[in-house]
C-alpha angles and dihedrals in degrees: 000000000000125000121211123198115212118194129200117271100178145005126244101181121025110145107172095348115127135188118246118205092353138084093243142355099264091051090050091051097047108039100091095239132107092211092078122052148144115266133193120197094206129098110277119250098035097115093272107172130198112183119190126194128220123213126227116292133192122250112197117249112281092009118136126208107227100172146352122218121193121216129190131189111209147149130195117246094219138327123020128289138153123249131192127206137171146130120307114193123178090339095309118114120220125206111321126217118210119209139172102224121231123239088246125058107277133174115233123194118215132211114293115243112216092179132038114271103269092029138283135094122297 
């Protein structure tokens, strides 16, 4: 079974988020380096949302999507706080994963969604 990694190609909700060491937020979150990142000046844990979009991708002929698993690479700026992340599709949130980020950049894997948020096959 093949695995495909899809990276952000745009942002749909950014609020006060800014890109550090990158031209824009989606570049900072998809360039495979910890030196560029998205930053928010607000206090963590106040419902601060960053939503990223993903462009069209090609699924090989006769291939079937059986699940989607979100991943996030994050570190906490200071202190401890919980963070939730997951898949948001057409305004419906899938299973969320709650983490307490480490002080160093760490990759966290979320809950796999075997159905579309809200139900139905992929």
